[in-house]
N, C-alpha and C positions, 0 to 999 in steps of 0.2 A: 585542507584549508584551516585557517585559524579563526576561531570565533570566541571573542572575549577571553583571550588568553588560553583557550583550550583547543587542542587539535581535534578537528571534526570531519566526519565523512559528510559530503554533500551529495545526497541521493535525490535524483530528479526523474520524473516521468511526465510525459506529455502524450495525450490521446487527441486525435482529430478524426472526425468523420471524413470519408472520401468526398471529393467535391460533388459527385452525383447525389449523395445522400444529404448534403448540406441543405438542399431545397426542402427536404421532408423533416429532418431532425438533425440540426447542426450540433456537433460536439466539438468543444475546445476545452480540455481539462488539463490542468497542471498541478503537480504535487511536488513539494520540496520539503526535505527533511534534513536537518543537521543533527548528526549523531555524535556524541562524545566518543572518541577513539579509545580512550583509556578504560572507561567504565561501561560502555555500550548502553547508553540511555539517551533519551531525546533531549535536545537542547531547544530546537525550534521546529514547528511544523507549519507550513504554509500551503493552503489549498485554494485553487481558483477553479470553480466548476462552472461551466456553461454548457448545458445540455437542453436543447429546445428552448422553451421559455424559462426553464429553471436556472437560476444563477445563484452562486454562493462564493464569497471570498471570506477566508478564515485564516487567522494566524494564531498560534499559541506559542508562548515562550515559557520554557520550563526552568524553574529553580529547583534542581533536584536535591540541593542541600537543605532547603527549607520545606521541601515537599509541597511546593505551590506552583500553580501555573497561572498565567495571565493571558487572556485572549485579546483580540484586537478591539473589543468593546470596553476594555479596561476592567473586566470582571476577573477576580482571582478566585481560585478554588484549590482544594487539597488534591494531591496526587499520591499514589503509593511510591514506595522506594523503587528507583531504577525503572520507572515506567517508560514505555515506548509509545509513540503515536502509531496509528494504524499502518502508515507507510513504512516506518522504521521496523515495525514488527515483522512485516513481510521480508525485509532485508535480513533480519535476525534469523528467520526460518531458513534462508538460503545458506547460512553459515553452519547449520546443524547436519549431522549425519542422518539422513532420512531414508525410510524404506516403506513399501506398502504395508499398511496396518498400524503404522505408528500414529501417536496422537500427541501433540505438543501443547503446552499451556503457557501463556504469556500474560503479564500485566500490561494492559493497554489503556490509553486515554484517547477519547474521541469527543471533541467539544467539551462539555463540562462533565462527561460520563467517564467513569473509570470502571473497568471490568476485566475479568480473566477471560482471555480469548483462547478457545480451543482451535487447533488446526488439525484436521484429519488428513492423513497421507493415503491417497487412493492408489489406483493401479498404475503400472507402467504402460506407456503407449509410445508407438512410433508415429511421429508427425512430419508432414512435409509443409514447410512454410517458405514462400517466395523461392521455390525451387531447391531448397536445402533440406536434408533429412535430419531429424533429431530423435534421439532416444530420450524420452521424458518421463517424469513421474508427476501426477496430478496431485495438487494440495487444495484443500478447501478450508479456508479460515471461516470461523463462525463470527461474522461481523455483527455487532449489536447496534450500530449506527450507520449512517449513510456511507461511511468509509471512503474509499478512493474514488468511486463513481456514485451517482445517485441511485444506488442499487435498491432493489425491491425484494430480492431473494438471494439465493446462494451465488457465490462467486467461486469460480474454479481457476486455478493458475497452474499452468504446466511449466515445470523447470526441467532444465537438462538433467539427465540422470547421470551426473558425474560430480566431481568434487566442487564445481563452480556453481551448480544449480542456477543457471542463468534463466530468467523468465523469458519464455519464447511465445507464450500465448496466455491470454486472460479473457474469461467470458463472464459477464455479469448481467443479471436480470435487471431491467429497468422498466419503467412504466409503459413504455411503447414496445417492448420486446426484450432484446438483449444487445449489449455491446460486446464485440469481440475485438480484442487488440492483439496484433501479432508483432513480433520482433521485426524491425526494419533495419537491415544491415547496410543500407545505402548511405 
C-alpha cells in the first residue's frame, strides 16, 4: 500500500473470543501497523483493545526523520532511529533467521515508552492446530508495556520453523488467566 508517498506493509491482526466465552470474558482486539518497506521502521500503529471491561484505543504516527511520534491525544515524544512499534517488531522477528538459543534485540516504542526489546528463541515443537500439523519454534518477546494484548506476564508465540515463520499460535497471560490465539485458515 502507499502511505504518504511511501510504500508500506499493512500488517493486521484480530483476536476474538469464542461465542461461548463472550459471556464470561469477551475479547475483541485489533492491531494495525504500517511499516516502511524501504527502511523497515514504523509509520503508524493503531490498537483497539476490548478485553472484558478493559478498553483501549491508541494510535501513534511516527516521523522517523524528525525522531518524533505523535499519539491520538496530540502528545509528541522522541523516538530512537528506525524504531518499530510492538506489532511491527514481531513482524521483524519473522524476517530473521532464528534457531533455539538465539536472542534478538530491537528498538521498540509502545505508548510513550521506548526500550530495547529482547526476544528469546526457545525450543522447536510440533503442534496440531485446527487439524493441521506444524513444525514450530517458540519465541518470547520481553514486552515492557501492555503490548498486543492486555498482558500481565510473558507472551509466547509459535512460528512455523521454515523460511516464512508464520505465527500459528500465541499465548499471553492476562488478569483472568490467559489468551490463546491460533491461526485460522478458514
